[in-house]
C-alpha positions as CSV (number, residue, x, y, z in Angstrom):
1,M,1.2,-22.3,-18.0
2,P,-0.1,-25.1,-15.1
3,K,-2.5,-23.9,-12.7
4,I,-1.0,-23.8,-8.9
5,T,-3.9,-24.5,-6.5
6,D,-1.5,-25.3,-3.3
7,I,1.0,-22.8,-1.8
8,S,3.2,-25.4,-0.9
9,Q,3.8,-26.0,-4.7
10,L,5.9,-22.8,-5.0
11,D,9.9,-22.7,-4.3
12,F,10.2,-19.0,-1.9
13,N,14.1,-19.4,-3.1
14,K,12.9,-18.9,-6.4
15,Q,11.9,-15.1,-7.9
16,Y,8.4,-15.3,-10.3
17,T,6.7,-13.0,-12.4
18,Y,2.7,-11.6,-12.4
19,A,2.6,-14.3,-15.6
20,D,3.3,-16.9,-12.3
21,Y,1.1,-14.9,-10.4
22,L,-1.8,-15.2,-12.3
23,T,-2.0,-18.9,-12.3
24,W,-2.1,-19.2,-8.6
25,Q,-5.3,-20.3,-7.0
26,F,-4.9,-21.4,-3.7
27,N,-6.9,-19.0,-0.7
28,E,-3.5,-17.7,0.9
29,R,-2.8,-13.8,-0.1
30,V,0.4,-13.4,-1.2
31,E,2.7,-10.5,-2.6
32,L,6.0,-10.4,-5.2
33,I,8.8,-7.6,-4.6
34,K,10.9,-7.6,-7.1
35,G,10.0,-11.1,-8.1
36,W,10.4,-12.9,-4.2
37,L,7.5,-13.9,-3.0
38,Y,6.2,-12.8,0.7
39,K,3.1,-14.5,2.7
40,M,0.7,-12.0,3.9
41,T,-1.0,-11.8,7.1
42,P,-4.1,-14.0,6.8
43,A,-6.4,-11.8,8.7
44,P,-5.6,-7.8,10.5
45,K,-6.1,-7.4,13.9
46,R,-9.6,-5.9,15.0
47,K,-7.4,-2.3,15.5
48,H,-6.0,-2.3,12.2
49,Q,-9.3,-3.0,10.2
50,Q,-10.6,0.1,12.6
51,I,-8.1,2.2,11.6
52,S,-8.1,1.4,7.8
53,A,-11.5,1.8,7.5
54,E,-11.6,5.4,9.4
55,V,-8.2,6.5,7.0
56,E,-10.6,5.2,3.8
57,F,-13.6,7.4,5.0
58,L,-11.7,10.4,5.9
59,L,-10.0,10.1,2.6
60,M,-12.9,9.4,0.3
61,G,-15.1,12.1,2.0
62,F,-12.1,14.6,0.7
63,I,-12.3,13.4,-2.2
64,K,-16.1,13.4,-2.6
65,K,-16.0,16.7,-1.4
66,E,-13.9,18.4,-3.4
67,N,-15.0,16.7,-6.2
68,L,-11.5,15.2,-7.1
69,D,-10.6,12.7,-9.9
70,C,-9.1,10.5,-7.4
71,N,-10.0,6.6,-6.3
72,V,-9.6,5.2,-3.0
73,Y,-8.7,1.5,-2.8
74,Y,-7.7,-1.1,0.1
75,A,-6.5,-4.8,0.5
76,P,-6.9,-6.9,-1.5
77,F,-6.1,-4.6,-4.3
78,D,-3.6,-5.8,-6.8
79,V,-1.0,-2.9,-7.6
80,R,1.9,-3.9,-10.5
81,L,4.9,-1.9,-10.0
82,I,6.5,-1.1,-13.3
83,K,9.3,0.8,-14.8
84,S,8.7,0.5,-18.3
85,K,7.4,-3.2,-18.9
86,T,3.6,-4.0,-19.3
87,K,3.6,-7.6,-19.8
88,S,2.7,-10.1,-17.5
89,S,5.8,-11.9,-17.9
90,E,8.0,-8.8,-17.1
91,I,6.4,-7.8,-14.5
92,Y,8.0,-8.9,-11.2
93,S,6.3,-7.0,-8.3
94,V,2.7,-7.0,-7.4
95,V,1.5,-5.9,-3.7
96,Q,-2.0,-5.1,-2.1
97,P,-1.2,-1.8,0.0
98,D,-3.5,-1.5,2.6
99,I,-5.1,1.6,1.5
100,C,-4.0,3.5,-1.6
101,V,-5.0,6.7,-3.7
102,V,-4.8,6.5,-7.5
103,C,-5.5,10.0,-9.1
104,D,-4.1,8.7,-12.8
105,K,-7.3,6.8,-14.3
106,S,-5.5,5.6,-17.1
107,K,-3.2,3.0,-14.2
108,L,-6.5,1.6,-13.4
109,D,-7.7,-1.5,-15.4
110,E,-9.8,-4.4,-14.3
111,Y,-6.8,-6.6,-12.7
112,G,-6.3,-3.5,-10.3
113,C,-3.6,-0.6,-10.3
114,L,-0.8,-1.0,-13.4
115,G,2.3,1.5,-12.5
116,A,2.7,3.8,-9.2
117,P,-0.1,4.8,-7.4
118,D,-0.5,8.4,-5.6
119,M,-0.4,7.6,-2.1
120,I,0.6,4.2,-0.3
121,I,-0.8,3.9,3.6
122,E,0.9,0.4,4.6
123,I,-0.5,-0.3,9.0
124,L,1.8,-2.1,10.6
125,S,1.5,-5.4,11.9
126,P,4.0,-7.7,14.0
127,S,4.6,-9.8,11.2
128,T,4.9,-6.8,8.6
129,S,6.8,-4.2,9.9
130,K,10.1,-5.2,8.5
131,K,9.0,-6.0,5.2
132,D,6.8,-2.3,5.1
133,Y,9.9,-0.6,6.5
134,N,12.4,-2.4,4.2
135,E,11.5,-4.0,1.0
136,K,8.3,-1.8,0.5
137,F,10.0,1.4,1.1
138,H,12.6,0.9,-1.4
139,L,10.1,-0.7,-3.7
140,Y,7.8,2.6,-3.5
141,E,10.5,5.1,-3.5
142,E,12.0,3.4,-6.8
143,N,8.4,3.1,-8.1
144,G,7.6,7.1,-7.8
145,V,4.7,6.5,-5.4
146,K,4.3,10.2,-4.4
147,E,3.5,9.7,-0.4
148,Y,3.8,6.8,1.4
149,W,2.3,6.5,5.5
150,I,3.7,3.9,8.0
151,I,0.6,3.5,10.4
152,N,1.5,2.1,13.5
153,P,-1.7,1.2,15.5
154,D,0.5,0.2,18.8
155,A,2.1,3.5,19.0
156,E,-0.9,5.2,17.5
157,S,1.3,7.1,15.2
158,V,1.7,8.3,11.4
159,E,5.2,8.6,9.8
160,V,5.3,10.4,6.5
161,F,7.5,10.5,3.7
162,V,7.1,12.1,0.3
163,L,9.1,11.6,-2.9
164,E,12.2,14.4,-3.5
165,N,14.2,14.5,-6.4
166,E,13.4,10.2,-6.3
167,K,14.3,10.0,-2.6
168,Y,11.9,9.5,0.2
169,F,12.4,12.0,2.7
170,S,10.4,11.9,6.1
171,R,7.9,15.1,7.1
172,G,8.3,13.5,10.7
173,V,6.2,11.0,12.9
174,Y,2.9,12.4,14.1
175,S,1.4,10.9,17.5
176,K,-1.2,12.3,20.0
177,L,1.3,11.0,22.8
178,D,3.7,13.9,21.3
179,G,0.8,16.2,21.1
180,S,0.2,16.1,17.5
181,T,-3.7,16.5,16.6
182,H,-3.5,16.0,12.9
183,V,-1.4,14.6,10.1
184,D,-1.2,16.8,6.3
185,V,-1.5,14.9,2.9
186,Q,0.8,16.0,0.9
187,I,-0.8,15.1,-2.4
188,F,-3.8,17.4,-1.8
189,D,-4.0,20.5,-0.6
190,N,-6.4,21.4,2.2
191,L,-6.4,17.8,3.7
192,S,-5.7,17.3,7.2
193,M,-6.6,14.1,8.8
194,S,-7.6,14.0,12.7
195,L,-5.6,11.7,14.7
196,Q,-8.4,11.4,17.1
197,E,-10.6,10.2,14.0
198,M,-7.7,7.8,12.8
199,F,-7.6,6.1,15.7
200,Q,-10.6,6.1,17.5
201,E,-12.0,3.0,19.2
């Protein structure tokens, strides 16, 4: 399969697979959702990066303290979401979540994660808000991601979705503005993350 070195060579009205994705050698970051191509934000804003760093720090600190057999990854990190197929030509969704937690080491390989992480966190930006609440929401739900957080940097809020009977249910929106101080991580016992730490400047 020929290598693609310029994103302009791709047809955004065509569906692609992970086998195609592996041939792309341009600088722009992209994701595949059910075969459809989505451009990613070139460089997140500083606040986005600060929140991401704080959340990663809190998650990794807890995992190490509790000696849990889990890993935390942050973008760019390829997550290939599959139902049963594992051939590159039969994988249609490759995403790069802002943060993900993987507790099943059998899903990890040299290319990233093959299968659903236990938890995914997306941090909103103006250009990704619709995708995070729609396409990615349904993709993560369908593929069995147990817990999905959507963090809104402007509102300094976190909405938590938990998978129950193969459907996401909101556990609520947590914000300093409404008096919330902590957000419980559902996949772990005894981890309550401070909103103050999460959104500190």
